[in-house]
C-alpha positions as CSV (number, residue, x, y, z in Angstrom):
1,Q,150.3,-54.0,-203.2
2,V,149.5,-57.5,-204.6
3,Q,145.7,-58.2,-205.1
4,L,144.2,-61.2,-206.2
5,V,140.4,-61.0,-206.9
6,E,138.6,-64.1,-207.8
7,S,134.8,-64.1,-209.3
8,G,132.5,-66.5,-211.1
9,G,131.7,-68.5,-207.9
10,G,128.1,-69.6,-207.3
11,L,125.5,-72.1,-206.7
12,V,125.0,-74.6,-209.4
13,Q,123.4,-78.0,-209.7
14,A,125.5,-81.1,-209.7
15,G,126.6,-81.9,-213.5
16,G,126.7,-78.1,-214.3
17,S,129.6,-75.9,-214.9
18,L,131.2,-72.6,-214.0
19,R,134.3,-70.5,-214.5
20,L,136.0,-69.2,-212.1
21,S,138.5,-66.0,-212.4
22,C,141.2,-64.5,-210.7
23,A,142.8,-61.0,-211.7
24,A,146.3,-60.4,-210.3
25,S,147.8,-57.1,-209.9
26,G,150.8,-55.6,-208.4
27,I,152.9,-59.0,-209.5
28,R,155.0,-59.3,-212.5
29,F,152.1,-61.9,-213.4
30,S,153.6,-63.8,-216.6
31,L,156.7,-65.0,-214.1
32,H,154.4,-66.6,-211.3
33,T,153.0,-70.1,-211.1
34,M,149.4,-69.6,-210.4
35,G,146.8,-71.7,-208.9
36,W,143.5,-72.8,-207.6
37,Y,143.2,-74.3,-203.9
38,R,139.8,-74.8,-202.2
39,Q,138.5,-75.4,-198.7
40,A,135.6,-77.3,-197.4
41,P,134.0,-76.9,-194.3
42,G,136.2,-78.7,-191.7
43,K,138.6,-79.6,-194.1
44,Q,141.9,-78.5,-194.9
45,R,142.9,-76.5,-198.0
46,E,143.8,-78.5,-200.8
47,L,145.2,-78.0,-204.0
48,V,143.0,-78.1,-207.0
49,A,145.2,-77.3,-210.0
50,T,148.2,-75.2,-211.0
51,I,149.8,-73.5,-214.2
52,T,153.2,-72.4,-214.4
53,S,154.4,-69.5,-216.1
54,L,155.7,-71.7,-219.2
55,G,152.0,-73.1,-219.3
56,G,152.7,-76.3,-217.7
57,T,149.5,-77.7,-215.8
58,N,149.0,-80.0,-212.5
59,Y,145.5,-80.9,-211.4
60,A,144.2,-83.2,-208.0
61,D,143.2,-86.4,-209.1
62,S,139.8,-85.6,-208.0
63,V,139.3,-83.1,-210.9
64,R,141.5,-84.1,-213.4
65,G,139.4,-84.5,-216.5
66,R,136.7,-82.5,-215.2
67,F,138.5,-78.9,-214.5
68,T,140.6,-76.8,-217.0
69,I,143.1,-74.3,-215.4
70,S,144.4,-71.5,-218.0
71,R,146.0,-68.5,-218.0
72,D,145.8,-65.1,-219.9
73,N,149.0,-63.2,-219.4
74,A,148.1,-60.2,-221.1
75,K,145.3,-60.1,-219.2
76,N,146.8,-60.8,-215.9
77,T,144.2,-63.4,-215.3
78,V,144.1,-67.0,-214.4
79,Y,141.2,-69.2,-214.9
80,L,139.4,-72.4,-213.6
81,R,136.7,-74.0,-215.7
82,M,134.5,-76.5,-213.8
83,N,132.4,-79.2,-215.9
84,S,130.1,-82.2,-214.4
85,L,130.5,-80.6,-210.9
86,K,129.9,-82.6,-208.0
87,P,128.4,-81.9,-204.4
88,E,131.9,-82.8,-203.0
89,D,133.2,-79.9,-205.0
90,T,131.4,-77.5,-202.8
91,A,134.0,-75.2,-201.3
92,V,135.6,-71.9,-201.4
93,Y,138.4,-71.7,-203.9
94,Y,141.3,-69.4,-203.4
95,C,143.3,-68.1,-206.0
96,N,147.3,-68.5,-205.5
97,A,150.5,-66.8,-207.1
98,F,153.5,-68.4,-206.2
99,Y,157.0,-67.0,-207.5
100,P,159.2,-69.7,-207.2
101,P,162.6,-67.7,-207.1
102,A,161.8,-66.4,-204.1
103,G,159.4,-68.8,-202.6
104,I,156.7,-66.1,-202.1
105,N,152.9,-67.1,-201.9
106,Y,149.6,-64.5,-202.5
107,W,146.3,-65.4,-201.7
108,G,143.1,-64.0,-202.9
109,Q,140.0,-63.7,-200.6
110,G,138.2,-66.6,-202.2
111,T,134.9,-67.4,-203.8
112,Q,132.3,-69.7,-203.0
113,V,131.1,-72.5,-205.0
114,T,128.2,-74.5,-204.0
115,V,127.1,-77.6,-205.7
116,S,123.4,-78.9,-204.9
117,S,122.6,-82.4,-205.4
């Protein structure tokens, strides 16, 4: 059974920082591209950042330079360090695991991030 469990969300003031974690089980973590997506109220889910099995990273323009994605294959965990948070970063953040050879996606349940102005 595949599980992606996010943690680290919460309420923070604008300019503050948070670190999200996503612990994966039931998959060969090191072979998956891991990602963070977010969905704000009334908006579609959007990509925040991804990191491939080889460590290559990709960021949305809106977070580049403020957010950093990283992974620890020994702990089956992916992180998202979020600095200089803005109210527009408020959303539910979802962890994603993607296995490119089969085109399979797995999703976590999400963690709420709220940035107050």
